[in-house]
N, C-alpha and C positions, 0 to 999 in steps of 0.2 A: 554100952561096950563091947562089940562084937568084937573076932579076930575071923580073919579070911585069907586068904590066899589070891594075889594078883594076877589077876587074867588078862584084863584090857585094860588102857590107859590112853587120855588124851590130856590136853591143857585145862580142861575145867572140869571133870570126873577120873573117878577109879572103880573100874569093876572089878567085885571079888567073890571067889565063891570060896560060901563058911562051909563049918562040920559037917552041918545040917545038909546040905545039898541049893543051896541056895543062892542066886545070883544076886546082889546087892550092889547099890553104888555109893561112893561118897565121894565129899570135894576133891580136887588134887591141891590140896593148899601149900605142902612145902616140895611140888614138883620133882622129886628125888628118888618117886620107888621105877622098881623094878617088877619084872613078868618074874612070878614063880614066888614072890617074896610073900613071905607071912608077916602081917598086919595085926596090928590092933585099930579100928575104925567105930565114928559113928556115922550109923547107915541115915541117907539122907529122908528128909518127911517126902513123902507123899507128892505133897502139893504143889514143895518145888519141882519136883522131878516133874509131875506134869508141866507147870510152867515153861522148864527150860525146852523141854519137846514140843510145848505151844509155840513161843518164844521159835524156836531153831522150823518150826513146820510153817511158819509167818515170813521168815527170813528164805526160806527154797519156795513160798508160794510164791513171794515178792521175784525174788531171783527168774524162777521159771515166766512170771509172767509180762518180766523187764523181756526176756528172749524172746517170747513169742508178739510182742508188740512188737522187738527189731525187725521180727523174723518176718511178719506183716506188714514195716515196712518199705523193707528189703522190696519184698514180694510187690506191692502198690507203686516202687519206684519202677522196678524193672516191666510191670507193666505197663506202666506212662512211658519209658521208654523205647518199649516193643511199639507202642500204639504213633509216638513221636517219628519214629524210624520209618514207620511204614504210610504215617502221612506225608514223608519228607519227599522218599523214593516211590514210592507207585505210579504217581504224574512220571516217570524220567519210564518208569517201566510201560507205562500207556501209551506215549510220546512213542517208542519205538513196533505201536500195533500200526500195522501200513491198512492205510483206507480206502486209497485207490492208486491204480497203475499206469501210466500213462504212457507210452511208446512213442520213439518220435523217427520218423524215418526219411529220409534225407536220401544219399549218399549209404554213409554212413549212420546206424540204427543203436537207440539208446534206451532205454528201457529204466521210469524215475519210477518208484516206490515212494509214496504223498503219506502225511501223517494228517491227524485230527487238523491241522492249521497246517494244511496244503506246503510243509514245508518239507526240504527232501531228506528222505533217510537213507537213500538206495540210491547209487547209480550205476547198471550195470552198461556194459557195452556189448552187444549182439551179434557183430562180423567184425575183420580184420581193417576197415575202417576206421570204424570205431575205438577200437584199440590203438590207431594211430592218434587218433582225436584224444585219445583220455590222458596220454602222457601229458600233454600239453592242458589239462581238465584240471585244476587247486582252489582247495576250498570249498566246495559243493556242497560239505552239509550244512545241512540244519536252511538252505536258501529255499528261500522262498518260487515260486510258481513259475512268477514271470522272470523271475532273476535267470534263472537254472538255463531255462529256454532260449532266453537271449547269448546266454554264456555256450551253448551248443552251435547257436547259431551263426555265430561271431567267429568262434572258431575254424567253423566247417566253413562260413565265407573266406577268412586269410587263406586254409588250402583249398580253396579255389574250387566246391562241394556245391558252392551257394550262389545264385545268378542269377541275373530277374529273368522272371518266368520261370522258375525252376520251382517244384511242386513239390512239401514240404507235407505228410500226411502225420495227422494227431492222434492217436486210437486210444477211447480211455476205459478204463475195467473199476468199478466201486467195488471193492472186496466186503466191505461192511453197509447196509444200506442206512444212510442216515441224508434224510432229503436236503438240511439245512448244510452239509457238506457238498452233495452233490448242486446244489443250488449256486455254494461259492466256484465251484469247479469250473461247473457251467459260463459263470460271468468271469474267469479269467480268461479259458480257454477264447473267450469272444475279445476281450480284449486283445490278449497274444494275437489275435489272425488279424485285428487291425493294426497295429505295429506292424507287424509282417508284412504286409497285403501293399503298404506305406515305401514300402521298399520294392513295393514291381514284384513281386513275391507271391507266387500262389497257394493256399494252406487249404488242407479237407482233414475234416475233423470228421471222428469215425465215434459214434460208443458203442464197448460190447458187450460181453459178460465173461465171467470166471472159467464158461466151458472153454469156449470160443481160445481162451489165452491158454489152457489148460494142453488145448490140441496142436498151437503153433509153439510150444515150450518142447514140446512132441520133436515135432518138425526142427527145431533150433531156428524159427527167427520168430522176428517180434507180428505181434496182432495185427497190425497193420498191414503187416506182409504175405502172413499167410488169409485174411480175409483178399485180399486183391489176387493170392491165387487161386481159392476157392472161385471169388467172381468171374475168373481166368477160363476155370475149367468148365463150370457151368454154359460160358458162353460156347466155349468150344463143341461140347453136348449139344447145345442149340445150332449147330450150325452145320453140325453132323448128323440130327437125324433127319432135317429136310430132303436130304441126300439119300440115304437109304429108304425114308419110305417113298420115292420116287424111283426107286430099280425097283421096290415089291411094287409098284402101280404098273411098273413098266413088265416086269414077267407075268403078270395078271390079264396085260391088255388080249383076247382070244385076234388071232389073223384073222382079216378081211375074208369074205365068202369068194371064193374065186367067180368069175361071172366069165361067158363066152366070151373069146376075142373080137372085138369091131376091128372093124378094117380101118386099116392105117394105127391101130395101137396091138401094145403084145400087154401079155398077161404079166410079165415084170417089170410096164411102164407102170401098167395100174397102181401094182402093190407099192412101187415109188410115188405116187402121186400121191396113198391114201398116210403112207410114213409123214410124205414132206406135210400133209394137211394134221397134223397133231396138233393140238390147242397147245397157244405158249404158256411154258414154266415158270409162274408170275415165283418161283423157290430162288433159279436163276436169277433174277431181276432183283433178289430183297439180295442173296449173296454177292452180286455186283457192288448193290449201292453199298453194303456193307463195306468192303473192300475197298471203295475210292472212299467213300469216308475215314477209315483207316489210315489212309495212304496221304489224305491231306492234313489228319492229322498230326501225322509222323513229319510229312514237310512242316509246318505250322511249328509243329515242337523244333525241327533241325534251323529251321529261320530263324526262331527267338534264342537258340543254342546260339547262331553264328552270329548278332544282332549283340548277346551279351558279351560273346567274344570279341568282338572289333570295338565296343563298347570299352571292354575293361583292356582291349590295348590302348585306344584311344588316353584314356587317363592316367594307364602308365605313362603315354609318349608324354604329355601332361604333367603329372611326376616327374619326370627326367627332365624336361623343358625347365621349370619351377624351380628344380636343384639345382644346373645349373645357372641359372639366372641367378640365384640367391648367393652364390659361389663368388659369383663374376662380379655381384655387386658388393660380395665382404671385401675380397682384393679391391675396388675400388675405393672403396672405404677403408680401405688400410693402405692404399697407397696415399687419398689425400692426406690420413692423420699423419703419413710420414713427411710430405710435404709441406705442412704446416709446422709439426716442429721445426721443420727443416728453416722455413724459413723467420721462425721467432727464433729459433736459436742466434739467425744471422742476426736479426733484429736489436738481437741483448747484447751480442757483438760489441757490434755498431755504437749500444750505448753505454757500454763501458768501455772503448775507447773515449769516444766524448767526454766523459767522464775521468779520465786520465788526464785528457788533452787541458780542460779546466782545471786539473789539482795544479798541472804546470803551469798553465798560466798565470793563477793565483801565486802556486808558490815564487814564482816571476818576480811580477807585481811586488809581492810582498816586500822582496830582496830590495828593488828598485827603491820603497818608500824609506824601505829603509838607511839605505845608501843617499838619497835624498837629504833623509834629516840627519845624519849626518856630518856629510855638508852644510846644512844651514847650522849646526853646532857648531860647527871649523869658524867658519866663516864667522858667528855671532865673539867667538871664545878670537880669533886674530882680531875683528872691530875691538873690541874690550881692552884687549894689549893692545895697540892703535892711540884708544882713547886715554890711557891711563899716560900712556909715554909723554 
């Protein structure tokens, strides 16, 4: 047995400092020791201490292993959750990618952005007329290509922008090179053109590129309008170039040599004759033909618009006449129902009167029969009385 001062203690062991400076442990059986108390004790054997140490280490190792396992499980679950999130939501992000742009020019101009399934991502009005139409367009998101075109044309028709003979320009720009989507877009436009042309309208389809669309956006117009403006500018340059060439040719022409005056003629008359004998200007005739063709085209368009206006006016008149006729027929049917109801009521009243008269007759007959029966009984009773007498 040894003596020592308690320097540390727990539920299982007490650590003591001996007079010779050793730190020894003993079992905490009594559990009522205090720090600084001097006690007598039996030091624990080394094997037991090592066994306890090994047990504690094993417990600690098992605890750490369980924590690591849980951490690994949580990490695995987190990774699975992240992968599931990416798989679930990546298609949504991909659907917002624009694969093609389509501009529709009637008089209102719109630009439609399409996804890989040719469904509408965005619908942008490009002028004031389109802004007015946009107010009545609802639920256009995720609409297929053909449906959004039909919706826009229908709204423009109701506002008077579309009529028979009207030209509709549809311009497409592929934002991403995809042969499958490009083929589906071409097939969709072919189907749309067929449907629109069945309504006596003209469809013009144009394929363009991203650079042209960027230039059109800088100008604040649709891609189709920008292409038309560029074509008109080139045509105007072509018509102006021949005129400038004629002026340069005329300036380079050298004057005719002056010849001696002949009898009966003067130098002035000779010069005039030479000027009058210039070759015919083919450029002037070409310009004249172009101007005549434009004039004919303008007259044809005016004629188509006039015919469309007359057709629309006739349709309105027919619609108004049909509405009046329907209203008249409705009033006539209402009068017939009222008259029929009145006749039925009169007939019912007559039937009720007849029933009342029949009841009165039956009652009278019943009274007469009772009176007759009473008379007969009285007669029988009087006869019997006489017989008894």
